[in-house]
NUBADREN-104471 format. One record per residue (C-alpha): x, y, z. Coordinates in steps of 0.2 Angstrom, whole numbers, plus 5000, padded with zeros to 4 digits. Example, Ala and Ser with C-alpha at 12.3 -4.5 7.8 and 13.67 -1.06 7.14 Angstrom:
// residues 2
506249785039/506849955036/
//
This chain:
// residues 423
500150015001/500850174995/501250295008/500150465007/501050615014/499450685022/499650815037/498850675048/500050535042/501650665044/500950695062/500850525066/502550475059/503450625066/502550585083/503150425084/504850445077/505150575092/504450455105/505750315099/506950455098/506650495117/506550315121/508150255112/509050425122/508450375138/508950185137/510650235130/510950365147/510250245158/511650115151/512950245153/512350305169/512450115175/514050075167/514750235177/513950185195/514649995191/516350075189/516150185204/515650035214/517149945208/518550085213/517550095230/517849915234/519649915228/519850065240/519149985254/520049825251/521749925250/521249985268/520749805274/522649765268/523349895279/522249865293/522849675291/524749725290/524749845306/525649775321/526549655312/528249655304/527849635286/527949775273/526349805263/526549725246/527449845232/526149805219/524249845220/523649675230/521749695224/521349605208/519749615200/519249445194/517349475189/516149615190/515749555206/517049455213/519049515219/520349435225/521649505237/523549455240/524149485259/525549385258/525249355277/524249235289/522749315297/521249255307/519649255298/518649345312/519849485310/519649475290/517749495293/517749635305/518949735294/517849695277/516249765286/517049915293/517949975279/516449915264/515250035276/516650165277/516450185259/514650165258/514550015252/512949935257/512649775250/512749595256/514549505252/515249335256/517049295256/518349145258/520249115262/521449005256/521948875268/523848815266/523548635274/522048585263/522648695248/521048745245/519948905246/518848875263/517048965262/517049105277/515449175278/513849275271/513849445278/512249555277/512449735276/510849785268/509149825277/508249675268/508449495275/509849375271/509749255257/509949065261/511749015264/512649015246/514248905251/514848925233/516548845229/517848995226/519248945214/521048945220/522249045213/523748985208/525049155210/524749185228/524949105245/524149215257/522549295250/520649305253/519249325239/517749415242/516149415232/514549515230/513049395223/511749545225/512949695216/511749695201/510249715211/511049835223/511549955208/509849955201/509150015216/510050165214/509250195197/507350185201/506950355194/507950315178/507050145176/505350235180/505550365168/506050195154/504550125159/503550275159/504150305142/503750115135/502050145142/501650325133/502450235118/501150085119/499850215123/500250315107/500250175097/498550115101/497850285101/498550295082/497850125078/496050175086/496150335076/496550265060/495250145062/494050265066/494650375050/494350215039/492750195047/492350375042/493050355024/491950185023/490250285030/490550435018/490850335001/489350215006/488450385008/489050444992/488850294982/487050254988/486450424987/486950444968/486350274964/484750344970/484750504961/484650414943/483050314946/482250454958/482550574944/481550464931/480050424943/479950624946/479750654926/478550514925/477350554940/477450744936/476850704919/475450584926/475050714939/474750814923/473750714914/472550654927/471850834933/470050794930/468650734940/468350564935/470250514939/470050584958/470850424964/472250424951/472450604955/472750554974/473850424968/474850524958/475050674971/475650534984/477150484971/477650664967/477650724985/478450554991/479750564978/480250764981/480350705001/481550544996/482450674984/482750805000/483350675009/484650624999/485050794995/485350805014/486450655014/487550715000/487750905008/488350825025/489550685018/490250825006/490350945020/491150845032/492550765019/492950945012/492351055026/490951185026/491451365022/490651505026/490551695021/489651825034/488751965033/487552065043/485851995039/484152075045/483451935056/481551975050/481951965033/482651785033/481251725045/480051795034/480751705019/480751535030/479051565037/478251585019/479051425013/478451315029/476751395028/476351305011/476551135019/476051175037/474451325036/473951325054/475951365059/476151495073/477751585075/477751715090/479151845086/479951915102/481252015096/481352195090/480952195071/482652265069/483752135074/485052105066/486651975066/488251935057/488051755050/488151655033/486551705025/486451535014/486951415031/486151525045/484351515034/484451325032/484851325051/483251415055/482251305043/482951135051/482451205067/480751255065/480551105051/481050995066/479851065078/478451045066/478650855062/478850825080/477250895087/475650825090/474550995089/474651135079/476351195079/476851355090/478451415089/479351555099/480851645095/481551765109/483151855109/484051915124/485552035125/486852045138/488452135141/489452025130/488251915123/486651885112/485551725116/484451675101/483051545107/481951435098/480551365108/479051245102/477651155109/478150975104/478350815113/480150865116/481350725121/481850615138/483250715150/484450565145/484350595126/484750795128/486550765126/486350675111/485050785099/486450865089/487250675086/487250635068/485850505063/485150515082/483350475083/482350455100/481350285096/479650345106/478050405102/478050515085/479650465082/479250305074/478050395062/479250525056/480250505041/482050565041/483950515043/484450615061/485250755052/484450905053/485150975070/486750885066/486951015053/486351145064/487651105077/488951095063/488451275056/488451355073/490251275078/490851365062/490051525068/490951505084/489251505094/488851395110/487251275107/486251205118/484551105118/483651125135/481751085140/480451195136/479051195149/477851115151/478151045134/479351025118/481051075116/482251245115/483651255105/484651415111/486251475103/487451605113/488351715101/489851825107/489352015104/491052045093/490551915082/488751975080/
//
């Protein structure tokens, strides 16, 4: 699959590379810091063991070895040549004293070379740390061929001891790994949602375009049939042809709404605002709706000269959709009230109706795409639940706050809050 250099893909790749880069740098820094801590630990052990050797030589007639008597055989294993006989209890005392003096608080075990048996004799496991000692190791220490009087010391818990000093580093690295996993999961979910959205949009586009061609033919044929049957002897045929025309127009309207919504979500709606007189716009909308609902009542609770700044085309559709929605969901003669309240910083525009309203739990969802509450009259009303979703999108483009409220004693209120400098 060919990679597309879209803004989203570039942002995803850049974010992924940034997190990976930070994670790699964190791991390298942690590793380098651990190596430095390990070298520091070895250096302190060497110094402590040199002090042990000096203490063992005190009060004797022997001179200190001319060369460094401490040899590091492995990361956690040291051999010390003392060229002098000494007691194990004295050695353990000095080992504990000097290691603690140099800040080494990890457990250790030691062994001494025995001339009679020609073997390393295990000494003891000494606890310096706070946690409980491990079980007796009784590890066999290897014999060193070059020395005669010497002892060996091992730090079996050296790695865990050093890691204990890196809790912050380890936590930071683990946090970065967790952030990376969350980022990857979020990206996967985002791409899936994007793909689902594209599939949905493509399906709507294909479906509506496929419907347009046969629907156009139906409208042409039904209009011709309606004109040819305008006579008293064809009353039933007149009624049937009128039903065909009306339902075809209704279906065409739904298809246009679907197409408009799909196109707007794909390319984004554009608005061109200007100052408009609300009364003139409302008169035009009311005239169109009265053709369908002659008994429509619209109460205008605002100044006739009320003006606002909005896109004329989209705002007219907003007003039409709100009033048309109120008419659909009304079990009596529809009565719409439109009120305007002004404050120091904002204008409140309210559309109230006497319809059946919505349940409280459904109020937050009335602007959701395809939302329709399946109760009462809603089961009889045709539509896709796109009208108020379109209203919400237009409000967002104008940076208006839109809210759905209960209208007492019945019905719904759609309220717009417009900032003064935007109106």
